[in-house]
The first five atom37 places (N, CA, C, CB, O) and aatype in JSON, in Angstrom:
{
  "aatype": [12, 10, 6, 0, 16, 9, 3, 0, 15, 10, 10, 11, 3, 15, 9, 6, 15, 10, 15, 19, 10, 19, 3, 6, 0, 1, 19, 8, 9, 15, 14, 6, 7, 9, 4, 19, 11, 0, 19, 3, 14, 0],
  "atom_mask": [
    [1, 1, 1, 1, 1],
    [1, 1, 1, 1, 1],
    [1, 1, 1, 1, 1],
    [1, 1, 1, 1, 1],
    [1, 1, 1, 1, 1],
    [1, 1, 1, 1, 1],
    [1, 1, 1, 1, 1],
    [1, 1, 1, 1, 1],
    [1, 1, 1, 1, 1],
    [1, 1, 1, 1, 1],
    [1, 1, 1, 1, 1],
    [1, 1, 1, 1, 1],
    [1, 1, 1, 1, 1],
    [1, 1, 1, 1, 1],
    [1, 1, 1, 1, 1],
    [1, 1, 1, 1, 1],
    [1, 1, 1, 1, 1],
    [1, 1, 1, 1, 1],
    [1, 1, 1, 1, 1],
    [1, 1, 1, 1, 1],
    [1, 1, 1, 1, 1],
    [1, 1, 1, 1, 1],
    [1, 1, 1, 1, 1],
    [1, 1, 1, 1, 1],
    [1, 1, 1, 1, 1],
    [1, 1, 1, 1, 1],
    [1, 1, 1, 1, 1],
    [1, 1, 1, 1, 1],
    [1, 1, 1, 1, 1],
    [1, 1, 1, 1, 1],
    [1, 1, 1, 1, 1],
    [1, 1, 1, 1, 1],
    [1, 1, 1, 0, 1],
    [1, 1, 1, 1, 1],
    [1, 1, 1, 1, 1],
    [1, 1, 1, 1, 1],
    [1, 1, 1, 1, 1],
    [1, 1, 1, 1, 1],
    [1, 1, 1, 1, 1],
    [1, 1, 1, 1, 1],
    [1, 1, 1, 1, 1],
    [1, 1, 1, 1, 1]
  ],
  "atom_positions": [
    [[-22.71, -71.86, -93.64], [-24.15, -71.85, -93.01], [-25.22, -71.7, -94.26], [-24.32, -70.48, -91.85], [-25.2, -70.85, -95.14]],
    [[-26.02, -72.62, -94.11], [-27.18, -72.39, -95.21], [-28.3, -71.84, -94.8], [-27.64, -73.57, -95.84], [-28.87, -72.36, -93.84]],
    [[-28.88, -70.6, -95.46], [-30.05, -69.96, -95.4], [-30.91, -70.29, -96.61], [-29.81, -68.57, -95.25], [-30.51, -70.28, -97.77]],
    [[-32.25, -70.61, -96.17], [-33.25, -70.76, -97.2], [-34.8, -70.4, -96.79], [-33.16, -72.22, -97.66], [-35.31, -70.43, -95.67]],
    [[-35.31, -70.09, -97.91], [-36.9, -69.7, -97.49], [-37.54, -70.4, -98.54], [-37.38, -67.97, -97.48], [-37.42, -70.13, -99.74]],
    [[-38.34, -71.44, -97.98], [-39.29, -72.1, -98.87], [-40.65, -72.05, -98.67], [-39.04, -73.32, -98.93], [-40.97, -71.77, -97.52]],
    [[-41.58, -72.25, -99.47], [-42.83, -72.43, -99.27], [-43.19, -73.77, -98.61], [-43.42, -72.26, -100.46], [-43.3, -74.79, -99.29]],
    [[-43.41, -73.78, -97.12], [-43.65, -74.94, -96.26], [-44.79, -75.84, -97.08], [-44.19, -74.42, -94.68], [-44.68, -77.07, -97.13]],
    [[-45.74, -75.22, -97.62], [-46.64, -76.1, -98.01], [-46.34, -76.91, -99.31], [-47.8, -75.41, -98.1], [-47.21, -77.73, -99.58]],
    [[-45.37, -76.84, -100.09], [-44.72, -77.38, -101.18], [-44.02, -78.6, -100.59], [-43.76, -76.35, -101.87], [-44.25, -79.74, -100.99]],
    [[-43.08, -78.28, -99.53], [-42.15, -79.43, -98.71], [-43.35, -80.46, -98.02], [-41.0, -78.58, -97.27], [-43.27, -81.69, -98.07]],
    [[-44.2, -79.9, -97.53], [-45.26, -80.67, -96.84], [-46.05, -81.64, -97.75], [-46.23, -79.7, -96.2], [-46.28, -82.77, -97.3]],
    [[-46.47, -81.32, -98.94], [-46.97, -81.88, -100.01], [-46.09, -83.03, -100.56], [-47.19, -80.86, -100.96], [-46.55, -84.11, -100.93]],
    [[-44.85, -82.72, -100.58], [-43.91, -83.59, -101.29], [-43.53, -84.66, -100.14], [-42.55, -82.71, -101.93], [-43.16, -85.76, -100.57]],
    [[-43.57, -84.52, -98.88], [-43.32, -85.45, -97.95], [-44.28, -86.09, -97.83], [-42.94, -85.1, -96.87], [-44.09, -87.28, -97.57]],
    [[-45.49, -85.67, -97.93], [-46.97, -86.47, -97.8], [-47.12, -87.41, -98.85], [-48.28, -85.49, -97.88], [-47.49, -88.53, -98.51]],
    [[-46.87, -87.15, -100.36], [-46.63, -87.71, -101.45], [-45.91, -89.02, -101.22], [-45.98, -86.83, -102.25], [-46.4, -90.09, -101.59]],
    [[-44.61, -88.93, -100.56], [-43.49, -89.82, -100.47], [-44.01, -90.81, -99.34], [-42.04, -89.03, -100.1], [-43.71, -92.01, -99.31]],
    [[-44.81, -90.21, -98.45], [-45.12, -91.29, -97.43], [-46.19, -92.48, -98.02], [-45.79, -90.53, -96.07], [-46.35, -93.56, -97.45]],
    [[-46.78, -92.12, -99.07], [-47.64, -93.22, -99.67], [-46.86, -94.32, -100.28], [-48.55, -92.66, -100.73], [-47.29, -95.46, -100.42]],
    [[-45.56, -93.86, -100.68], [-44.74, -94.89, -101.33], [-44.02, -95.54, -100.54], [-43.93, -94.48, -102.26], [-44.04, -96.75, -100.77]],
    [[-43.21, -95.13, -99.44], [-42.34, -95.54, -98.59], [-42.8, -95.19, -97.02], [-41.05, -94.95, -99.03], [-43.35, -94.2, -96.54]],
    [[-42.28, -96.6, -96.37], [-42.52, -96.21, -94.84], [-41.4, -95.29, -94.13], [-42.61, -97.57, -93.99], [-41.69, -94.49, -93.24]],
    [[-40.13, -95.5, -94.59], [-39.07, -94.56, -93.91], [-38.23, -94.16, -95.28], [-38.01, -95.43, -92.57], [-38.06, -94.85, -96.28]],
    [[-37.74, -92.79, -95.0], [-37.04, -92.32, -96.04], [-35.86, -91.24, -95.59], [-38.07, -91.73, -97.0], [-36.33, -90.43, -94.78]],
    [[-34.72, -91.06, -95.84], [-33.73, -90.02, -95.38], [-33.69, -89.04, -96.18], [-32.44, -90.43, -95.24], [-33.56, -89.23, -97.39]],
    [[-33.8, -87.78, -95.65], [-33.89, -86.55, -96.54], [-32.61, -85.74, -96.28], [-35.24, -85.63, -96.23], [-32.37, -85.53, -95.09]],
    [[-31.76, -85.27, -97.18], [-30.54, -84.59, -97.27], [-30.72, -83.48, -97.89], [-29.57, -85.26, -97.84], [-30.92, -83.51, -99.1]],
    [[-30.7, -82.29, -97.2], [-30.89, -80.89, -97.94], [-29.48, -80.06, -97.96], [-32.11, -79.93, -97.11], [-28.89, -79.74, -96.92]],
    [[-29.05, -79.78, -99.17], [-27.88, -78.84, -99.32], [-28.05, -78.02, -100.24], [-26.68, -79.4, -99.55], [-29.03, -77.94, -100.99]],
    [[-26.94, -77.25, -100.24], [-26.86, -76.16, -101.45], [-27.06, -76.6, -103.02], [-25.4, -75.52, -101.4], [-27.35, -75.84, -103.95]],
    [[-26.83, -78.0, -103.07], [-27.0, -78.18, -104.38], [-28.48, -78.89, -104.75], [-25.79, -78.99, -104.84], [-28.86, -79.17, -105.89]],
    [[-29.22, -79.13, -103.46], [-30.37, -79.52, -103.83], [-31.04, -80.56, -102.57], [0.0, 0.0, 0.0], [-30.52, -80.67, -101.45]],
    [[-32.27, -81.26, -102.99], [-32.75, -82.14, -101.85], [-32.56, -83.39, -102.36], [-34.21, -81.94, -101.36], [-32.72, -83.61, -103.55]],
    [[-32.2, -84.28, -101.53], [-31.91, -85.92, -101.92], [-32.73, -86.45, -100.93], [-30.23, -86.59, -101.79], [-32.74, -86.04, -99.77]],
    [[-33.6, -87.56, -101.47], [-34.37, -88.31, -100.56], [-34.01, -89.86, -101.17], [-36.09, -87.81, -100.56], [-34.2, -90.25, -102.32]],
    [[-33.48, -90.58, -100.08], [-33.61, -92.09, -100.28], [-34.4, -92.85, -99.3], [-32.31, -92.71, -100.29], [-34.33, -92.7, -98.08]],
    [[-35.24, -93.76, -99.98], [-36.12, -94.77, -99.36], [-35.05, -95.62, -98.43], [-36.96, -95.75, -100.58], [-33.91, -95.82, -98.87]],
    [[-35.45, -96.13, -97.07], [-34.71, -96.92, -96.37], [-35.4, -98.13, -95.92], [-34.21, -96.23, -95.38], [-36.63, -98.11, -95.85]],
    [[-34.75, -99.17, -95.62], [-35.45, -100.54, -95.21], [-35.6, -100.2, -93.77], [-34.54, -102.04, -95.49], [-34.52, -99.99, -93.23]],
    [[-36.55, -100.11, -93.07], [-36.9, -100.08, -91.69], [-36.55, -101.16, -90.85], [-38.17, -99.94, -91.56], [-36.34, -101.0, -89.65]],
    [[-36.45, -102.46, -91.52], [-35.97, -103.73, -90.91], [-34.47, -103.41, -90.23], [-35.9, -104.97, -92.13], [-33.85, -104.3, -89.66]]
  ]
}
């Protein structure tokens, strides 16, 4: 089980910045870090 505490405003700002660049993305959060991949909505 993973427990983490983050500053929600930092995550929100990151997602808002990403939304300017891509329409859809997959976000994977693991103990090693956060991975974001843009996906084709078609």
